[in-house]
A tleap script that builds the chain and sets N, CA, C and O, in Angstrom:
source leaprc.protein.ff14SB
mol = sequence {
  NGLN VAL GLN LEU VAL GLU SER GLY GLY GLY
  LEU VAL GLN SER GLY GLY SER LEU ARG LEU
  SER CYS ALA VAL SER GLY SER ILE LEU SER
  ILE TYR ASP MET GLY TRP TYR ARG GLN ALA
  PRO GLY LYS GLU ARG GLU SER VAL ALA VAL
  ILE ASN PRO THR GLY PHE THR ASN TYR VAL
  ASP ASP VAL LYS GLY ARG PHE THR ILE SER
  ARG ASP ASN ALA LYS ASN THR ILE TYR LEU
  GLN MET ASN SER LEU LYS VAL GLU ASP THR
  ALA VAL TYR TYR CYS ASN ARG HIE LEU TYR
  PRO PHE THR TRP GLY GLN GLY THR GLN VAL
  THR VAL SER CSER
}
set mol.1.N position { -19.651 2.574 -7.157 }
set mol.1.CA position { -18.804 1.325 -6.495 }
set mol.1.C position { -17.528 1.626 -6.894 }
set mol.1.O position { -17.256 1.725 -8.091 }
set mol.2.N position { -16.499 1.826 -5.797 }
set mol.2.CA position { -15.084 2.068 -6.158 }
set mol.2.C position { -14.760 0.770 -6.078 }
set mol.2.O position { -15.268 -0.036 -5.299 }
set mol.3.N position { -13.626 0.478 -7.150 }
set mol.3.CA position { -12.817 -0.591 -7.319 }
set mol.3.C position { -11.464 -0.170 -7.235 }
set mol.3.O position { -11.095 0.901 -7.718 }
set mol.4.N position { -10.518 -1.149 -6.505 }
set mol.4.CA position { -9.499 -1.097 -6.246 }
set mol.4.C position { -8.478 -2.378 -6.741 }
set mol.4.O position { -8.673 -3.515 -6.312 }
set mol.5.N position { -7.592 -2.131 -7.499 }
set mol.5.CA position { -6.789 -3.290 -7.955 }
set mol.5.C position { -5.162 -2.866 -7.761 }
set mol.5.O position { -4.539 -1.888 -8.175 }
set mol.6.N position { -4.795 -3.902 -7.040 }
set mol.6.CA position { -3.192 -3.685 -6.383 }
set mol.6.C position { -2.466 -4.597 -7.424 }
set mol.6.O position { -3.098 -5.385 -8.127 }
set mol.7.N position { -1.315 -4.476 -7.481 }
set mol.7.CA position { -0.319 -4.960 -8.146 }
set mol.7.C position { 1.065 -4.581 -7.932 }
set mol.7.O position { 1.327 -3.547 -7.318 }
set mol.8.N position { 2.190 -5.528 -8.505 }
set mol.8.CA position { 3.512 -5.179 -8.174 }
set mol.8.C position { 4.161 -6.020 -7.152 }
set mol.8.O position { 5.383 -5.980 -7.008 }
set mol.9.N position { 3.429 -6.757 -6.456 }
set mol.9.CA position { 3.901 -7.797 -5.248 }
set mol.9.C position { 5.066 -8.674 -5.980 }
set mol.9.O position { 5.331 -8.548 -7.175 }
set mol.10.N position { 5.721 -9.573 -5.105 }
set mol.10.CA position { 6.342 -10.703 -5.804 }
set mol.10.C position { 7.424 -11.226 -4.401 }
set mol.10.O position { 7.455 -10.876 -3.221 }
set mol.11.N position { 8.087 -12.031 -5.059 }
set mol.11.CA position { 9.293 -12.828 -4.260 }
set mol.11.C position { 10.206 -11.692 -4.232 }
set mol.11.O position { 10.207 -10.956 -5.218 }
set mol.12.N position { 11.055 -11.411 -3.166 }
set mol.12.CA position { 12.318 -10.459 -3.084 }
set mol.12.C position { 13.224 -10.695 -2.086 }
set mol.12.O position { 12.666 -10.944 -1.017 }
set mol.13.N position { 14.667 -10.710 -2.039 }
set mol.13.CA position { 15.450 -11.084 -0.958 }
set mol.13.C position { 15.391 -9.853 0.079 }
set mol.13.O position { 15.016 -8.713 -0.197 }
set mol.14.N position { 15.850 -10.330 1.362 }
set mol.14.CA position { 15.845 -9.213 2.229 }
set mol.14.C position { 16.736 -8.137 1.706 }
set mol.14.O position { 17.681 -8.432 0.974 }
set mol.15.N position { 16.456 -6.766 2.084 }
set mol.15.CA position { 17.202 -5.752 1.544 }
set mol.15.C position { 16.752 -5.405 0.101 }
set mol.15.O position { 17.172 -4.398 -0.469 }
set mol.16.N position { 16.039 -6.119 -0.367 }
set mol.16.CA position { 15.517 -5.571 -1.760 }
set mol.16.C position { 14.382 -4.382 -2.147 }
set mol.16.O position { 13.966 -3.631 -1.264 }
set mol.17.N position { 14.075 -4.312 -3.069 }
set mol.17.CA position { 12.845 -3.415 -3.249 }
set mol.17.C position { 11.903 -3.772 -4.303 }
set mol.17.O position { 12.090 -4.407 -5.340 }
set mol.18.N position { 10.707 -3.158 -3.758 }
set mol.18.CA position { 9.481 -3.468 -4.559 }
set mol.18.C position { 8.500 -2.081 -4.574 }
set mol.18.O position { 8.341 -1.323 -3.618 }
set mol.19.N position { 7.870 -1.954 -5.954 }
set mol.19.CA position { 7.095 -0.933 -5.897 }
set mol.19.C position { 5.553 -1.294 -6.158 }
set mol.19.O position { 5.291 -1.774 -7.261 }
set mol.20.N position { 4.611 -1.124 -5.329 }
set mol.20.CA position { 3.450 -1.599 -5.573 }
set mol.20.C position { 2.344 -0.249 -6.164 }
set mol.20.O position { 2.365 0.958 -5.922 }
set mol.21.N position { 1.523 -0.999 -6.930 }
set mol.21.CA position { 0.596 -0.049 -7.567 }
set mol.21.C position { -0.784 -0.360 -7.235 }
set mol.21.O position { -1.131 -1.540 -7.177 }
set mol.22.N position { -1.718 0.714 -6.980 }
set mol.22.CA position { -3.141 0.280 -6.798 }
set mol.22.C position { -3.926 1.268 -7.845 }
set mol.22.O position { -3.885 2.484 -7.658 }
set mol.23.N position { -4.536 0.791 -8.790 }
set mol.23.CA position { -5.427 1.390 -9.776 }
set mol.23.C position { -6.735 1.559 -8.944 }
set mol.23.O position { -7.225 0.651 -8.272 }
set mol.24.N position { -7.263 2.852 -9.060 }
set mol.24.CA position { -8.780 3.160 -8.276 }
set mol.24.C position { -9.665 3.598 -9.563 }
set mol.24.O position { -9.286 4.378 -10.437 }
set mol.25.N position { -10.810 2.996 -9.509 }
set mol.25.CA position { -11.849 3.471 -10.390 }
set mol.25.C position { -12.545 4.633 -9.901 }
set mol.25.O position { -13.227 4.551 -8.880 }
set mol.26.N position { -12.409 5.886 -10.652 }
set mol.26.CA position { -13.114 6.746 -10.344 }
set mol.26.C position { -12.253 7.867 -9.868 }
set mol.26.O position { -11.184 7.473 -9.403 }
set mol.27.N position { -12.447 9.273 -9.857 }
set mol.27.CA position { -11.542 10.252 -9.381 }
set mol.27.C position { -11.723 10.679 -8.109 }
set mol.27.O position { -12.301 11.735 -7.850 }
set mol.28.N position { -11.244 9.888 -7.230 }
set mol.28.CA position { -11.577 9.932 -5.567 }
set mol.28.C position { -10.190 10.552 -4.882 }
set mol.28.O position { -10.222 11.210 -3.842 }
set mol.29.N position { -8.841 10.216 -5.690 }
set mol.29.CA position { -7.923 10.696 -4.784 }
set mol.29.C position { -7.608 12.047 -4.409 }
set mol.29.O position { -6.791 12.206 -3.502 }
set mol.30.N position { -8.101 12.993 -4.936 }
set mol.30.CA position { -8.098 14.281 -4.463 }
set mol.30.C position { -9.342 14.658 -3.392 }
set mol.30.O position { -9.432 15.793 -2.922 }
set mol.31.N position { -10.207 13.678 -3.087 }
set mol.31.CA position { -11.311 13.730 -2.025 }
set mol.31.C position { -10.813 12.971 -0.931 }
set mol.31.O position { -10.978 13.463 0.185 }
set mol.32.N position { -10.303 12.000 -1.012 }
set mol.32.CA position { -10.075 11.120 0.289 }
set mol.32.C position { -8.783 10.694 0.702 }
set mol.32.O position { -7.866 10.419 -0.072 }
set mol.33.N position { -8.740 10.649 1.863 }
set mol.33.CA position { -7.485 10.113 2.496 }
set mol.33.C position { -7.371 8.687 1.775 }
set mol.33.O position { -8.373 8.009 1.545 }
set mol.34.N position { -5.953 8.244 1.404 }
set mol.34.CA position { -6.048 6.593 0.782 }
set mol.34.C position { -4.916 6.333 1.826 }
set mol.34.O position { -4.352 7.144 2.560 }
set mol.35.N position { -4.722 4.889 1.686 }
set mol.35.CA position { -3.819 4.108 2.452 }
set mol.35.C position { -3.338 2.976 1.908 }
set mol.35.O position { -4.065 2.397 1.101 }
set mol.36.N position { -2.080 2.441 2.209 }
set mol.36.CA position { -1.784 1.064 2.014 }
set mol.36.C position { -1.937 0.458 3.238 }
set mol.36.O position { -1.703 1.144 4.233 }
set mol.37.N position { -2.347 -0.904 3.401 }
set mol.37.CA position { -2.624 -1.637 4.522 }
set mol.37.C position { -2.022 -3.198 4.266 }
set mol.37.O position { -1.929 -3.599 3.106 }
set mol.38.N position { -1.675 -3.934 5.229 }
set mol.38.CA position { -1.051 -5.301 4.936 }
set mol.38.C position { -1.778 -6.143 6.066 }
set mol.38.O position { -2.296 -5.708 7.094 }
set mol.39.N position { -1.687 -7.495 5.611 }
set mol.39.CA position { -2.000 -8.446 6.593 }
set mol.39.C position { -1.053 -9.655 6.401 }
set mol.39.O position { -0.895 -10.191 5.304 }
set mol.40.N position { -0.530 -9.989 7.361 }
set mol.40.CA position { 0.331 -11.185 7.406 }
set mol.40.C position { -0.283 -12.342 7.866 }
set mol.40.O position { -1.386 -12.194 8.392 }
set mol.41.N position { 0.156 -13.405 7.791 }
set mol.41.CA position { -0.298 -14.745 8.050 }
set mol.41.C position { -0.656 -14.692 9.492 }
set mol.41.O position { 0.283 -14.397 10.232 }
set mol.42.N position { -1.902 -14.931 10.102 }
set mol.42.CA position { -2.460 -15.205 11.254 }
set mol.42.C position { -2.619 -13.594 12.219 }
set mol.42.O position { -2.914 -13.422 13.402 }
set mol.43.N position { -2.368 -12.855 11.406 }
set mol.43.CA position { -2.629 -11.341 11.896 }
set mol.43.C position { -3.596 -10.277 11.256 }
set mol.43.O position { -3.864 -10.145 10.061 }
set mol.44.N position { -3.989 -9.655 12.169 }
set mol.44.CA position { -5.146 -8.707 11.564 }
set mol.44.C position { -4.456 -7.473 10.363 }
set mol.44.O position { -3.265 -7.163 10.391 }
set mol.45.N position { -5.208 -7.028 9.605 }
set mol.45.CA position { -4.925 -6.199 8.526 }
set mol.45.C position { -4.632 -4.875 9.304 }
set mol.45.O position { -5.453 -4.405 10.092 }
set mol.46.N position { -3.278 -4.229 9.013 }
set mol.46.CA position { -3.004 -3.183 9.585 }
set mol.46.C position { -2.682 -2.066 8.353 }
set mol.46.O position { -2.367 -2.349 7.197 }
set mol.47.N position { -2.861 -0.646 8.965 }
set mol.47.CA position { -2.356 0.206 8.004 }
set mol.47.C position { -0.924 0.724 8.155 }
set mol.47.O position { -0.417 1.018 9.238 }
set mol.48.N position { -0.218 0.820 6.757 }
set mol.48.CA position { 1.025 1.236 6.908 }
set mol.48.C position { 1.411 2.337 6.502 }
set mol.48.O position { 2.442 2.855 6.930 }
set mol.49.N position { 0.638 2.889 5.594 }
set mol.49.CA position { 0.972 4.276 5.278 }
set mol.49.C position { -0.396 5.051 4.847 }
set mol.49.O position { -1.380 4.335 4.663 }
set mol.50.N position { -0.511 6.210 4.703 }
set mol.50.CA position { -1.362 7.050 4.338 }
set mol.50.C position { -1.085 8.365 3.774 }
set mol.50.O position { -0.173 9.073 4.200 }
set mol.51.N position { -1.970 8.749 2.687 }
set mol.51.CA position { -1.694 9.873 2.082 }
set mol.51.C position { -3.024 10.739 1.994 }
set mol.51.O position { -4.147 10.242 1.904 }
set mol.52.N position { -2.766 12.011 2.030 }
set mol.52.CA position { -4.284 12.672 2.135 }
set mol.52.C position { -4.417 13.582 0.871 }
set mol.52.O position { -3.439 13.689 0.131 }
set mol.53.N position { -5.361 14.118 0.639 }
set mol.53.CA position { -5.418 15.114 -0.679 }
set mol.53.C position { -4.473 16.117 -1.065 }
set mol.53.O position { -4.363 16.561 -2.208 }
set mol.54.N position { -3.668 16.522 0.114 }
set mol.54.CA position { -2.855 17.468 0.182 }
set mol.54.C position { -1.460 17.260 -0.079 }
set mol.54.O position { -0.596 18.098 -0.337 }
set mol.55.N position { -1.357 15.755 0.051 }
set mol.55.CA position { -0.087 15.048 0.052 }
set mol.55.C position { 0.894 14.866 1.121 }
set mol.55.O position { 2.078 14.533 1.070 }
set mol.56.N position { 0.059 15.188 2.193 }
set mol.56.CA position { 0.696 14.781 3.446 }
set mol.56.C position { 0.727 13.370 3.798 }
set mol.56.O position { -0.306 12.762 3.518 }
set mol.57.N position { 1.627 12.727 4.323 }
set mol.57.CA position { 1.832 11.407 4.445 }
set mol.57.C position { 2.139 10.938 5.887 }
set mol.57.O position { 2.637 11.689 6.725 }
set mol.58.N position { 1.877 9.906 6.075 }
set mol.58.CA position { 2.124 9.431 7.291 }
set mol.58.C position { 2.383 7.580 7.517 }
set mol.58.O position { 1.724 6.777 6.856 }
set mol.59.N position { 3.306 7.193 8.421 }
set mol.59.CA position { 3.648 5.975 8.187 }
set mol.59.C position { 3.591 5.219 9.732 }
set mol.59.O position { 3.770 5.878 10.756 }
set mol.60.N position { 3.343 3.879 9.751 }
set mol.60.CA position { 3.342 3.360 11.072 }
set mol.60.C position { 4.982 3.178 11.179 }
set mol.60.O position { 5.669 3.195 10.158 }
set mol.61.N position { 5.474 3.027 12.309 }
set mol.61.CA position { 6.997 3.330 12.724 }
set mol.61.C position { 7.726 2.179 12.308 }
set mol.61.O position { 8.954 2.257 12.339 }
set mol.62.N position { 7.110 0.978 11.870 }
set mol.62.CA position { 7.806 -0.057 11.535 }
set mol.62.C position { 8.367 0.246 10.068 }
set mol.62.O position { 9.287 -0.514 9.766 }
set mol.63.N position { 8.040 1.135 9.133 }
set mol.63.CA position { 8.183 1.167 8.044 }
set mol.63.C position { 8.849 2.555 7.356 }
set mol.63.O position { 9.280 2.744 6.218 }
set mol.64.N position { 8.750 3.467 8.555 }
set mol.64.CA position { 9.372 4.706 8.426 }
set mol.64.C position { 10.674 4.755 7.890 }
set mol.64.O position { 11.547 4.045 8.389 }
set mol.65.N position { 10.915 5.479 6.966 }
set mol.65.CA position { 12.264 5.659 6.403 }
set mol.65.C position { 12.754 4.717 5.233 }
set mol.65.O position { 13.764 4.874 4.548 }
set mol.66.N position { 11.669 3.540 5.139 }
set mol.66.CA position { 11.938 2.439 4.054 }
set mol.66.C position { 10.903 2.366 3.125 }
set mol.66.O position { 11.152 1.817 2.051 }
set mol.67.N position { 9.522 2.921 3.379 }
set mol.67.CA position { 8.297 2.993 2.534 }
set mol.67.C position { 8.109 4.481 2.123 }
set mol.67.O position { 8.307 5.434 2.876 }
set mol.68.N position { 7.767 4.542 1.047 }
set mol.68.CA position { 7.018 6.005 0.546 }
set mol.68.C position { 5.700 5.723 -0.089 }
set mol.68.O position { 5.617 4.843 -0.946 }
set mol.69.N position { 4.746 6.366 0.253 }
set mol.69.CA position { 3.475 6.489 -0.505 }
set mol.69.C position { 3.580 7.605 -1.251 }
set mol.69.O position { 4.390 8.489 -0.970 }
set mol.70.N position { 2.592 7.678 -2.494 }
set mol.70.CA position { 2.557 8.714 -3.446 }
set mol.70.C position { 1.208 8.336 -4.306 }
set mol.70.O position { 0.604 7.263 -4.296 }
set mol.71.N position { 0.991 9.202 -4.847 }
set mol.71.CA position { -0.188 8.895 -5.896 }
set mol.71.C position { -0.101 10.139 -7.068 }
set mol.71.O position { 0.492 11.216 -7.006 }
set mol.72.N position { -0.832 9.622 -8.026 }
set mol.72.CA position { -0.991 10.070 -9.398 }
set mol.72.C position { -2.459 10.452 -9.490 }
set mol.72.O position { -3.243 9.532 -9.726 }
set mol.73.N position { -2.871 11.504 -9.359 }
set mol.73.CA position { -4.316 11.767 -9.602 }
set mol.73.C position { -4.709 11.591 -11.022 }
set mol.73.O position { -5.835 11.139 -11.230 }
set mol.74.N position { -3.970 11.873 -11.995 }
set mol.74.CA position { -4.277 11.785 -13.459 }
set mol.74.C position { -4.361 10.518 -13.806 }
set mol.74.O position { -5.113 10.271 -14.749 }
set mol.75.N position { -3.712 9.508 -13.230 }
set mol.75.CA position { -3.786 8.201 -13.510 }
set mol.75.C position { -4.656 7.491 -12.417 }
set mol.75.O position { -4.564 6.263 -12.395 }
set mol.76.N position { -5.487 8.089 -11.507 }
set mol.76.CA position { -5.984 7.516 -10.457 }
set mol.76.C position { -5.400 6.272 -9.818 }
set mol.76.O position { -6.058 5.242 -9.669 }
set mol.77.N position { -3.967 6.428 -9.396 }
set mol.77.CA position { -3.073 5.457 -9.036 }
set mol.77.C position { -2.378 5.792 -7.928 }
set mol.77.O position { -1.725 6.835 -7.871 }
set mol.78.N position { -2.443 5.095 -7.131 }
set mol.78.CA position { -1.439 5.168 -5.818 }
set mol.78.C position { -0.276 4.039 -5.822 }
set mol.78.O position { -0.414 2.932 -6.344 }
set mol.79.N position { 0.913 4.500 -5.146 }
set mol.79.CA position { 2.013 3.576 -5.145 }
set mol.79.C position { 2.545 3.407 -3.796 }
set mol.79.O position { 2.575 4.382 -3.045 }
set mol.80.N position { 2.905 2.437 -3.473 }
set mol.80.CA position { 4.021 2.437 -2.380 }
set mol.80.C position { 5.396 1.809 -2.758 }
set mol.80.O position { 5.516 0.595 -2.923 }
set mol.81.N position { 6.321 2.597 -2.874 }
set mol.81.CA position { 7.480 2.234 -2.921 }
set mol.81.C position { 8.110 1.527 -1.450 }
set mol.81.O position { 8.082 2.100 -0.360 }
set mol.82.N position { 8.675 0.157 -1.697 }
set mol.82.CA position { 9.412 -0.329 -0.630 }
set mol.82.C position { 10.756 -0.515 -0.784 }
set mol.82.O position { 11.164 -1.206 -1.718 }
set mol.83.N position { 11.537 0.020 0.026 }
set mol.83.CA position { 13.062 -0.397 0.159 }
set mol.83.C position { 13.548 -1.066 1.188 }
set mol.83.O position { 12.873 -1.105 2.217 }
set mol.84.N position { 14.673 -1.654 1.135 }
set mol.84.CA position { 15.252 -2.180 2.387 }
set mol.84.C position { 14.199 -3.169 3.222 }
set mol.84.O position { 13.911 -3.231 4.418 }
set mol.85.N position { 13.797 -3.843 2.161 }
set mol.85.CA position { 12.680 -4.948 2.740 }
set mol.85.C position { 13.178 -5.944 3.872 }
set mol.85.O position { 14.306 -6.424 3.979 }
set mol.86.N position { 12.323 -6.098 4.507 }
set mol.86.CA position { 12.889 -7.214 5.712 }
set mol.86.C position { 11.746 -8.366 5.785 }
set mol.86.O position { 10.550 -8.178 5.563 }
set mol.87.N position { 12.191 -9.262 6.045 }
set mol.87.CA position { 11.356 -10.676 6.308 }
set mol.87.C position { 10.197 -10.633 6.882 }
set mol.87.O position { 9.360 -11.513 6.682 }
set mol.88.N position { 9.948 -9.424 7.816 }
set mol.88.CA position { 8.747 -9.362 8.656 }
set mol.88.C position { 7.707 -8.498 7.892 }
set mol.88.O position { 6.547 -8.316 8.262 }
set mol.89.N position { 8.291 -7.986 6.760 }
set mol.89.CA position { 7.522 -7.233 5.637 }
set mol.89.C position { 6.334 -8.040 4.716 }
set mol.89.O position { 5.460 -7.629 3.953 }
set mol.90.N position { 6.770 -9.478 5.200 }
set mol.90.CA position { 5.749 -10.332 4.385 }
set mol.90.C position { 4.443 -10.357 4.622 }
set mol.90.O position { 4.018 -10.507 5.768 }
set mol.91.N position { 3.629 -10.211 3.548 }
set mol.91.CA position { 2.290 -9.847 3.662 }
set mol.91.C position { 1.364 -9.582 2.606 }
set mol.91.O position { 1.897 -8.892 1.737 }
set mol.92.N position { 0.431 -9.812 2.412 }
set mol.92.CA position { -0.727 -9.424 1.520 }
set mol.92.C position { -0.788 -7.782 1.555 }
set mol.92.O position { -0.968 -7.349 2.693 }
set mol.93.N position { -0.710 -7.112 0.865 }
set mol.93.CA position { -0.859 -5.644 0.524 }
set mol.93.C position { -1.974 -5.295 0.042 }
set mol.93.O position { -2.435 -5.951 -0.892 }
set mol.94.N position { -2.657 -4.211 0.545 }
set mol.94.CA position { -3.904 -3.898 0.162 }
set mol.94.C position { -3.894 -2.201 0.137 }
set mol.94.O position { -3.104 -1.641 0.897 }
set mol.95.N position { -4.665 -1.481 -0.632 }
set mol.95.CA position { -4.720 -0.020 -0.715 }
set mol.95.C position { -6.140 0.101 -0.647 }
set mol.95.O position { -6.737 -0.809 -1.224 }
set mol.96.N position { -6.916 1.056 -0.049 }
set mol.96.CA position { -8.148 1.383 0.263 }
set mol.96.C position { -8.017 2.993 1.009 }
set mol.96.O position { -7.026 3.607 1.403 }
set mol.97.N position { -9.403 3.330 1.000 }
set mol.97.CA position { -9.730 4.520 1.981 }
set mol.97.C position { -9.347 4.722 3.159 }
set mol.97.O position { -9.957 3.983 3.931 }
set mol.98.N position { -8.660 5.344 3.635 }
set mol.98.CA position { -8.118 5.444 4.929 }
set mol.98.C position { -9.467 5.755 6.064 }
set mol.98.O position { -10.272 6.685 6.018 }
set mol.99.N position { -9.377 4.568 7.118 }
set mol.99.CA position { -10.386 4.775 8.133 }
set mol.99.C position { -11.654 4.374 7.653 }
set mol.99.O position { -12.252 3.672 8.468 }
set mol.100.N position { -12.277 4.594 6.569 }
set mol.100.CA position { -13.474 4.149 6.039 }
set mol.100.C position { -13.449 3.274 4.748 }
set mol.100.O position { -13.954 3.778 3.745 }
set mol.101.N position { -13.045 2.319 4.679 }
set mol.101.CA position { -12.453 1.546 3.612 }
set mol.101.C position { -13.792 1.138 2.687 }
set mol.101.O position { -14.844 0.787 3.221 }
set mol.102.N position { -13.652 1.212 1.483 }
set mol.102.CA position { -14.639 0.556 0.394 }
set mol.102.C position { -14.670 -0.790 0.372 }
set mol.102.O position { -14.288 -1.377 1.385 }
set mol.103.N position { -15.060 -1.443 -0.608 }
set mol.103.CA position { -14.857 -3.083 -0.575 }
set mol.103.C position { -13.301 -3.066 -1.400 }
set mol.103.O position { -12.826 -2.464 -2.363 }
set mol.104.N position { -12.791 -4.192 -0.323 }
set mol.104.CA position { -11.482 -4.463 -0.436 }
set mol.104.C position { -11.052 -5.048 -1.849 }
set mol.104.O position { -11.869 -5.793 -2.389 }
set mol.105.N position { -10.110 -4.845 -2.365 }
set mol.105.CA position { -9.423 -5.589 -3.604 }
set mol.105.C position { -8.929 -6.896 -3.174 }
set mol.105.O position { -9.202 -7.348 -2.062 }
set mol.106.N position { -8.143 -7.569 -4.106 }
set mol.106.CA position { -7.622 -8.836 -4.080 }
set mol.106.C position { -6.472 -8.607 -3.226 }
set mol.106.O position { -6.283 -9.533 -2.437 }
set mol.107.N position { -5.659 -7.656 -3.151 }
set mol.107.CA position { -4.417 -7.282 -2.843 }
set mol.107.C position { -3.235 -7.964 -3.674 }
set mol.107.O position { -3.403 -8.747 -4.609 }
set mol.108.N position { -2.011 -7.527 -3.168 }
set mol.108.CA position { -0.758 -8.258 -3.926 }
set mol.108.C position { 0.127 -8.603 -3.006 }
set mol.108.O position { 0.582 -7.812 -2.180 }
set mol.109.N position { 0.550 -10.293 -3.125 }
set mol.109.CA position { 1.254 -10.843 -2.028 }
set mol.109.C position { 2.774 -10.118 -2.201 }
set mol.109.O position { 3.176 -9.802 -3.321 }
set mol.110.N position { 3.449 -9.923 -1.178 }
set mol.110.CA position { 4.946 -9.665 -1.204 }
set mol.110.C position { 5.566 -10.557 -0.085 }
set mol.110.O position { 5.234 -10.468 1.097 }
set mol.111.N position { 6.422 -11.355 -0.532 }
set mol.111.CA position { 7.264 -12.332 0.216 }
set mol.111.C position { 8.536 -11.843 0.118 }
set mol.111.O position { 9.137 -11.624 -0.934 }
set mol.112.N position { 8.922 -11.683 1.187 }
set mol.112.CA position { 10.727 -11.283 1.596 }
set mol.112.C position { 11.125 -12.527 2.202 }
set mol.112.O position { 10.572 -12.926 3.227 }
set mol.113.N position { 12.285 -13.327 1.488 }
set mol.113.CA position { 13.240 -14.157 1.701 }
set mol.113.C position { 14.564 -13.713 2.627 }
set mol.113.O position { 15.246 -12.732 2.331 }
set mol.114.N position { 14.799 -14.442 3.619 }
set mol.114.CA position { 15.815 -14.234 4.392 }
set mol.114.C position { 17.410 -14.585 3.488 }
set mol.114.O position { 18.489 -14.442 4.063 }
savepdb mol mol.pdb
quit
């Protein structure tokens, strides 16, 4: 059973930055495509960034140029560096396997104020 523990969220002003971390149990980062997702109030969960085992990354248009996904296989951790944050980035952020998710973690709340 893979466990995912997200951290690093918080309250930040528009234009600010946050770095999210996701600790993954087990050495799976070199096997699976992994991603960050977010769910805003009243909206469905959406994928925002993906990284594959070779390091190739992809982003939803809304966050391109502002967010960077990375991973540290030795630490079994995925990161999401978020810069130039906007109010509309406010959501609970989750990490998980891309397209075929494991059991979801608790997520980490990101709140961007104007």
